[in-house]
C-alpha angles and dihedrals in degrees: 000000000000092000091051091051091050092053092048091049094050091046092051091046092052091051091051094047093046088058091054096070118179093203093094091058096054120103116254116278092017128112130194115252109227103178145284139275126204118210115197122214102184124195117249092260094052116091122231089239092057092047091052092049091051090048091055089052094050102048096064093051096056117110144247105036114225123241119276116266143191113213088343095308116123094224096171092055089050091052089047090062099027100096096033132242111329115233092209129033093224095048124109090259090053092049092048092049093049095042101043107012135076127204113246120261107227125211115253132189088203090060090051091052091047092048092049090055090044092052092050091049092047092052091047090052090050093053100260091126121190092019116141138202135197133176143200139181123245114198130197124168093342091308115116131200124193115225119195124194115204122195101204122203127194117282120251121234130202118263105173133004117199131183108213121208125174102197143020098253124139089256093053091050092051092046090054091051091057091064090077092076098036119153091212105093129182110258095021118124117261110259126170091207090060091049090052091049089049090058090050090049091052090051091052092048093049093047089057088062099050105277095130098166097046118120131191094241089067087075126076127195114204121199125208108199097166091107135109124252094036095282131143135206117215126207118196114199145147118270115248117255093027109167115261089229088072094049097058129089117231133212132206118253115169127011119202129185118195098197098192107032092170090067099041136061114253097252100035105127099155119109104041103197100186143016134194115179107310094341115106115199125202104197112145093185090047090223096149133051112235090234090076092063093040089058095042100045113067098193120100131186111277094016121134114255111259122184091204091057088045091057093042092052092053091046091053093050091049093047091055082079090212098102130068094199131021117190130176139187139174124217126198112229109250100252126112093232097033122142094175129107131199115213124214127190118192114196129189111196124224120232110289096225129030135173121202130186122197135189108186148157114246129208119182136193090247091063094255113141128182149109131294136194116201141177123198125188117190127192114189125201091013097171096023090261100098090264119156128215114195123186116188131183123184137178125181153147121240120200125192108243120193092356103118118119090200139338093281096056113112114227113216117206125218128226116202137189125172144171126196135180121195126184116186131188122198092228142045111286104200127162100225110030144008125246122197118187119231108201105353112150091234132015113265116258130218114200132191113192129181126174148169124207132177119195121186122192108206112257095356123065147324119236123199119197127190120187138185121184131179115186151152132222128186143159123219090193141341091285106052129051124182130197122186126181109187089178120042111161124178127169117191120195117180126191134194111245099204123020093198092055090049091054090048090050097053093042096045108110089214092062110102124221092244089054091056090048090050092048095049090048091053091051095056120108108237136187125204117194114168149109134263136202127186133178131191120197117192109171117204109248117240115257111281090006118147094205133080135161143182127212124196131179138176144185124202117184123178136175105036096096090040089053091054091049092048095046109111093350107073144011118302109280094011135107114192088342095307122112111240129214123240119196146121119223125191124190134185132176132181122191122189127189130186126184101218091179137342089277103030125070130178115210126184136175137191120196128189128176130175125185119186114192116197142162107004096015131070092187138000116284108268096250089053094048125097128245133192133222130031136103095312100035135039094348098195090069127059117249116279094001098099123086155291089211111311093336114132118209107228130215096251093057092044090051090058102038107010117233106343107163104142134158145183096231130049135185121177139164124190130181133173142168114225117202119191104219098176135341088277105034133058129180128208141196113197145174129193132189136177146081144209130250140188118251088219135349106246091193127017090216090060095058112009113226092246090065091066091217093158120085113253137160087274093062092120089071089064098050115128119217131194142153145172150146130300140198124199125195108207120203131165089256108036144005113227113203129202117185122181109195139176130194118253097180128025113197096200093064122091110289097254093045102051098104104078105185089116090059097059110128113160091174093064116085095207092053092049092048093052100039111026110087121187114201119196118188146142119253131000119310088229 
């Protein structure tokens, strides 16, 4: 019935709109441009697939773009003329025309001629030499369509690429060395864009070896297409009459740092207040120690100019996060034969102390949503070494959204308060020796973090957490980032809120044995003393590549140091009377992105996590365990309701603890197509699969054997699958994401009934309530 109504509505709308013709509004001798069509006439040696691909490339580049339409009706043009010509720009008619209307796009023979030339040039630049294009206008009822006919020839490929040098100068030798990493490969199609990028690459390579004044337009790439089999030879060489200034290598002479450029004139170099090595610092207030700039700036007196070191030095100064503006210039020493450069850095400091208050909505990966009030006090340059002290206090309420198993499940809210102090140093702080980076993209950072957090689950318990972390982070280059925490201490102390409720809980005949085990486990004091290491690898995509990916990995080991402290001093498994956790946790994540077209992107992610409890621990501590489902996971299942294995969280357990499905092992795969609809809206089609498992079952009554909660070689039989549609609202400040998902495979069902496609019934309210899951979040899930 609904489909029939839709068809009737669209038919009626098209009839109404067709009666509202805009032709009578158009000026005399003008016709409305309604779009373009490209007809391909491929040569006999060009495949139909290639012709279709070229056609899809040409149609988006044609100009002008026609007016927007609904069912072929230019509704915005109609609204442009609907109320008539406004007498004043700021009148209601003027506002209506500007807000809802759109001026008509008129057909033009000149545009057709221009586009024909543009198409021919585009094909020539893409290697389809000797192709031709022509166009004509086809008019019907004062609506004109441009029709372009393209005679497509076979594309040329590269046969040989040669770098031509005419002498044995230092420049020629360096130019020859750049050929090793050339982007012009034998067998690749001829593309002008790649040739232009090759010239830019040569410039970057030469500037790394001292050629400061070299520019890409000093290079010329000649193509010889007079070959058989549609092949071309390329010759890369220096343009004649290139200035000698560009062919010389340059060395660094003096290095100046103006530490407060807002208080000094640009060229004021008098009054050097500090010096470290070859770095001269002009800092009248003496707010910064010269060592900061010695570490951040890679240049030294007498060193060869290097553009990579130039960029790295600027990046380091910016990443100190002490300066609002960082400017840099090089100046050639005033001698006719000079090959020396002076370097100047102009720095504008940020305010030393700032206080920020925030009232915000919070959405988390565990499906908790709520509000938060926070205060952050920041003190920059605390010890005159660009250090930062950050004090943060937060208070908030977290509410479980979309977490009900059914209508009878009780949702327990969380109340949260926290305080954190973080002191960071822009260098390695090590007790025995000093480490100074050479060409790291950013200066290494040493961070001391201490914090206190109190989390209360309504009607159950209050959990206090105290943490102390000491760690280092550094980047060797733009692609790899390391983080190492040799000390990661966390003490968790839970407390029963109401003794009477606790007695009722353990004496209630409806309380299951596994619920009591879970409750007693939550109420244990625990100590975590370990170390963590994480790495992020983000390789730089090749020029013009459509593919990119990110790889992250991490290791978290706890208990070994605690075991040494406890040995011979305390009870077995205790440190200062507190049980300590022992485990090793390994994480890996791979994200892959492919730009299928300018508006379509394919994004995929693979997650793997393995936690191995040993010694003092039967499983990972709960806040270190994995969960499945939720807005950033398998979106067809609510957060912390899936797994482990084929275990199904029941209503009674959820009423006591909320959703508490956790595991020691996780496998997950996500994939989605992202289609940019407009500048503000994006659609998505996605599918997710995965689950969590226990490494071992520490008590059979917790997860009965028939639930297969423990990871085995038959894990694939317990994989959950879901998918759905998404809508993203894109603004300059935030991306708001809506994902509507439905399960495809439920691992808790009997083995031969887990695929549930045959149970889809959108018309039934009970099915929709149980299976349709709406996820609302900020930002992409991956």
